[in-house]
C-alpha positions as a LaTeX table, in Angstrom:
\begin{tabular}{lrrr}
\hline
Residue & $x$ (\AA) & $y$ (\AA) & $z$ (\AA) \\
\hline
Met1 & 27.55 & 38.15 & 2.00 \\
Gln2 & 30.30 & 36.24 & $-0.73$ \\
Pro3 & 29.55 & 33.07 & $-2.27$ \\
Val4 & 30.00 & 29.85 & $-0.93$ \\
Lys5 & 33.46 & 28.77 & $-2.06$ \\
Asn6 & 33.22 & 24.96 & $-1.15$ \\
Ser7 & 36.59 & 23.10 & $-0.18$ \\
Arg8 & 34.82 & 19.98 & $-1.06$ \\
Tyr9 & 34.26 & 20.19 & $-4.30$ \\
Gln10 & 36.09 & 17.83 & $-6.57$ \\
Gly11 & 36.98 & 19.04 & $-9.67$ \\
Ile12 & 34.40 & 20.39 & $-12.68$ \\
Glu13 & 31.80 & 19.35 & $-14.18$ \\
Ile14 & 30.34 & 21.24 & $-17.19$ \\
Ile15 & 26.72 & 19.93 & $-18.22$ \\
Thr16 & 26.25 & 21.08 & $-21.92$ \\
Trp17 & 22.60 & 21.35 & $-23.51$ \\
Glu18 & 22.91 & 17.72 & $-25.05$ \\
His19 & 23.92 & 16.15 & $-21.77$ \\
Phe20 & 21.09 & 18.38 & $-19.96$ \\
Gly21 & 18.98 & 16.42 & $-22.60$ \\
Glu22 & 20.12 & 12.95 & $-21.40$ \\
Leu23 & 19.68 & 13.66 & $-17.72$ \\
Ile24 & 16.59 & 14.79 & $-18.04$ \\
Arg25 & 15.44 & 11.55 & $-19.82$ \\
Ala26 & 16.83 & 9.74 & $-17.28$ \\
Leu27 & 15.12 & 11.43 & $-14.72$ \\
Val28 & 11.78 & 11.41 & $-16.76$ \\
Glu29 & 12.00 & 7.52 & $-16.73$ \\
Lys30 & 12.48 & 7.74 & $-12.49$ \\
Ile31 & 9.77 & 9.58 & $-11.81$ \\
Ala32 & 7.20 & 8.68 & $-14.19$ \\
Pro33 & 5.96 & 5.41 & $-12.09$ \\
Glu34 & 5.36 & 8.03 & $-9.51$ \\
Lys35 & 2.60 & 9.75 & $-11.63$ \\
Pro36 & 2.76 & 13.54 & $-10.52$ \\
Asp37 & 0.36 & 15.70 & $-11.43$ \\
Val38 & 1.94 & 19.18 & $-10.80$ \\
Ile39 & 6.12 & 20.18 & $-11.06$ \\
Ile40 & 7.25 & 22.62 & $-8.74$ \\
Gly41 & 9.66 & 24.32 & $-10.47$ \\
Ile42 & 12.40 & 26.54 & $-8.21$ \\
Ala43 & 13.03 & 29.85 & $-9.37$ \\
Arg44 & 15.59 & 30.30 & $-11.02$ \\
Gly45 & 17.84 & 27.40 & $-11.74$ \\
Gly46 & 15.20 & 25.31 & $-11.15$ \\
Leu47 & 12.85 & 26.38 & $-13.85$ \\
Ile48 & 14.59 & 25.11 & $-17.11$ \\
Pro49 & 14.74 & 21.04 & $-16.03$ \\
Ala50 & 10.75 & 21.82 & $-14.22$ \\
Thr51 & 9.67 & 22.98 & $-17.61$ \\
Ala52 & 11.31 & 19.85 & $-19.53$ \\
Leu53 & 10.20 & 17.44 & $-17.02$ \\
Ala54 & 6.49 & 18.58 & $-16.66$ \\
Thr55 & 6.36 & 18.42 & $-20.95$ \\
Ala56 & 7.99 & 15.23 & $-20.77$ \\
Leu57 & 5.36 & 13.57 & $-17.93$ \\
Arg58 & 2.73 & 15.87 & $-19.50$ \\
Cys59 & 1.95 & 17.80 & $-16.20$ \\
Glu60 & 1.72 & 21.13 & $-15.28$ \\
Met61 & 4.45 & 23.09 & $-13.87$ \\
Phe62 & 4.23 & 25.93 & $-11.18$ \\
Pro63 & 7.56 & 28.28 & $-10.54$ \\
Ile64 & 8.37 & 28.65 & $-6.61$ \\
Arg65 & 11.16 & 31.64 & $-5.66$ \\
Leu66 & 13.30 & 30.30 & $-3.00$ \\
Thr67 & 16.41 & 31.54 & $-3.21$ \\
Arg68 & 19.77 & 32.95 & $-1.27$ \\
Arg69 & 20.29 & 35.50 & $-3.73$ \\
Met70 & 19.37 & 38.72 & $-4.90$ \\
Asn71 & 20.08 & 40.53 & $-8.25$ \\
Asp72 & 22.54 & 37.10 & $-8.23$ \\
Glu73 & 24.20 & 38.37 & $-5.50$ \\
Val74 & 24.46 & 35.49 & $-2.04$ \\
Val75 & 22.63 & 37.79 & 0.54 \\
His76 & 20.95 & 35.18 & 2.84 \\
His77 & 21.97 & 32.42 & 5.09 \\
Gln78 & 19.06 & 30.55 & 4.74 \\
Pro79 & 16.97 & 30.37 & 1.28 \\
Val80 & 14.03 & 32.73 & 1.62 \\
Thr81 & 10.66 & 32.69 & 0.11 \\
Leu82 & 10.28 & 35.22 & $-2.65$ \\
Leu83 & 7.51 & 33.59 & $-4.30$ \\
Asp84 & 5.09 & 31.26 & $-2.63$ \\
Val85 & 3.34 & 28.03 & $-4.50$ \\
Ala86 & 0.60 & 29.30 & $-6.61$ \\
Met87 & $-3.10$ & 28.38 & $-5.37$ \\
Gln88 & $-4.00$ & 26.03 & $-8.35$ \\
Val89 & $-1.61$ & 23.06 & $-6.50$ \\
Ile90 & $-4.26$ & 22.55 & $-4.32$ \\
Asn91 & $-6.11$ & 19.34 & $-4.75$ \\
Arg92 & $-2.88$ & 17.92 & $-6.37$ \\
Gln93 & $-2.30$ & 14.61 & $-5.48$ \\
Cys94 & 0.71 & 14.22 & $-6.42$ \\
Ala95 & 3.84 & 16.95 & $-6.69$ \\
Ile96 & 7.99 & 17.14 & $-7.29$ \\
Val97 & 9.62 & 19.75 & $-6.17$ \\
Met98 & 12.45 & 20.20 & $-8.90$ \\
Asp99 & 15.66 & 22.16 & $-8.64$ \\
Asp100 & 18.97 & 22.30 & $-11.32$ \\
Leu101 & 21.23 & 21.15 & $-8.23$ \\
Asp102 & 20.92 & 20.17 & $-4.68$ \\
Asp103 & 23.83 & 21.45 & $-3.21$ \\
Thr104 & 22.25 & 21.70 & 1.25 \\
Gly105 & 18.87 & 19.88 & 1.02 \\
Gln106 & 17.87 & 23.37 & 2.35 \\
Thr107 & 15.98 & 24.76 & $-0.78$ \\
Leu108 & 14.18 & 21.78 & $-1.65$ \\
Ala109 & 13.16 & 20.80 & 2.17 \\
Leu110 & 11.49 & 24.34 & 2.02 \\
Gly111 & 10.61 & 23.86 & $-1.25$ \\
Val112 & 8.47 & 20.83 & 0.02 \\
Gln113 & 7.11 & 22.74 & 3.27 \\
Arg114 & 5.71 & 25.12 & 1.20 \\
Val115 & 4.12 & 22.53 & $-1.08$ \\
Arg116 & 2.50 & 20.71 & 1.75 \\
Arg117 & 1.19 & 23.66 & 3.04 \\
Arg118 & $-1.37$ & 24.00 & 0.02 \\
Gly119 & $-2.97$ & 20.34 & 1.08 \\
Val120 & $-0.64$ & 18.39 & $-1.37$ \\
Pro121 & $-0.24$ & 14.54 & 0.17 \\
Arg122 & 2.08 & 13.38 & $-1.62$ \\
Val123 & 5.42 & 15.95 & $-2.38$ \\
Leu124 & 8.83 & 14.24 & $-3.68$ \\
Thr125 & 11.87 & 15.98 & $-4.34$ \\
Ala126 & 14.08 & 15.88 & $-7.78$ \\
Ser127 & 17.25 & 17.70 & $-8.75$ \\
Leu128 & 19.44 & 17.30 & $-12.24$ \\
Ala129 & 22.35 & 16.93 & $-10.18$ \\
Ala130 & 23.25 & 16.44 & $-5.95$ \\
His131 & 25.86 & 16.42 & $-4.12$ \\
Thr132 & 26.39 & 14.05 & $-1.55$ \\
Trp133 & 26.59 & 15.96 & 0.99 \\
Ala134 & 23.22 & 17.21 & 0.43 \\
Asp135 & 20.88 & 16.57 & 3.31 \\
Pro136 & 18.09 & 15.67 & 2.89 \\
Ala137 & 19.41 & 14.39 & $-0.84$ \\
Pro138 & 16.95 & 14.68 & $-2.85$ \\
Asn139 & 14.21 & 11.50 & $-3.80$ \\
Phe140 & 15.23 & 11.66 & $-7.33$ \\
Thr141 & 18.10 & 12.88 & $-9.41$ \\
Ala142 & 19.83 & 12.30 & $-12.18$ \\
Leu143 & 23.58 & 12.94 & $-11.73$ \\
Thr144 & 25.40 & 12.86 & $-8.31$ \\
Ser145 & 28.65 & 14.32 & $-8.65$ \\
Asp146 & 30.85 & 16.23 & $-5.87$ \\
Ala147 & 32.30 & 18.67 & $-8.47$ \\
Leu148 & 31.46 & 22.08 & $-9.26$ \\
Val149 & 28.37 & 21.74 & $-11.28$ \\
Val150 & 28.35 & 24.22 & $-14.00$ \\
Phe151 & 25.25 & 24.36 & $-16.37$ \\
Pro152 & 24.56 & 25.74 & $-19.78$ \\
Trp153 & 22.28 & 28.48 & $-18.24$ \\
Asp154 & 24.67 & 29.39 & $-15.46$ \\
Ala155 & 27.63 & 29.19 & $-17.74$ \\
Gln156 & 27.81 & 32.66 & $-18.99$ \\
Val157 & 26.88 & 36.40 & $-18.26$ \\
Tyr158 & 26.20 & 39.36 & $-20.51$ \\
Glu159 & 27.98 & 42.15 & $-19.09$ \\
Lys160 & 28.62 & 45.75 & $-20.87$ \\
Gly161 & 28.23 & 44.09 & $-24.37$ \\
Gln162 & 30.24 & 40.79 & $-23.94$ \\
Trp163 & 29.84 & 37.50 & $-22.91$ \\
Lys164 & 32.04 & 36.25 & $-20.12$ \\
Thr165 & 32.30 & 33.31 & $-17.94$ \\
His166 & 29.97 & 33.81 & $-15.26$ \\
Pro167 & 32.15 & 35.45 & $-12.58$ \\
Glu168 & 30.70 & 33.62 & $-9.50$ \\
Ile169 & 31.87 & 30.24 & $-11.48$ \\
Glu170 & 35.33 & 32.10 & $-12.40$ \\
Ala171 & 35.77 & 32.97 & $-8.80$ \\
Val172 & 35.68 & 29.18 & $-7.86$ \\
Ile173 & 37.67 & 27.70 & $-10.31$ \\
Lys174 & 40.26 & 30.34 & $-8.97$ \\
Tyr175 & 40.02 & 29.33 & $-5.47$ \\
Met176 & 39.46 & 25.70 & $-6.27$ \\
Lys177 & 43.23 & 26.35 & $-7.73$ \\
Asn178 & 44.64 & 28.19 & $-5.10$ \\
Gln179 & 43.58 & 24.68 & $-2.67$ \\
\hline
\end{tabular}
């Protein structure tokens, strides 16, 4: 299965580490009134913003692995659960399920379902960035953009002793140029 080359992208949005910090601060200010007592970070990309969010809000953070990928290759049409929510979320009152990008809405929706199965009464969603076509949209996002969003942790890979642009990002950019 090949990565989705989305014809709906409108340009490219490069997120630097400095911009990441600004987006996290904006997201923290939006989420703080909800008083979450646990952040659930969706591995892999969602763990970085989830850790920053949990640290700023001084609450616990646990990972969950929901993905279409194995070894960085898209292999599933729908997200699957590879690592479920920790038992320690039982007895929590408000959880935020966090991902870096809400593209389709499916991964965050699956995260909500998995956290609710642990008995958490209030489960909200957050993403650092979201596309307008995400359905459902996250409860909280710092950036709404229909561009190809490139986070600093996704921009490059290390292969054969060299850093290079992530091949999937390179392929999507090439696809966009040919449209």
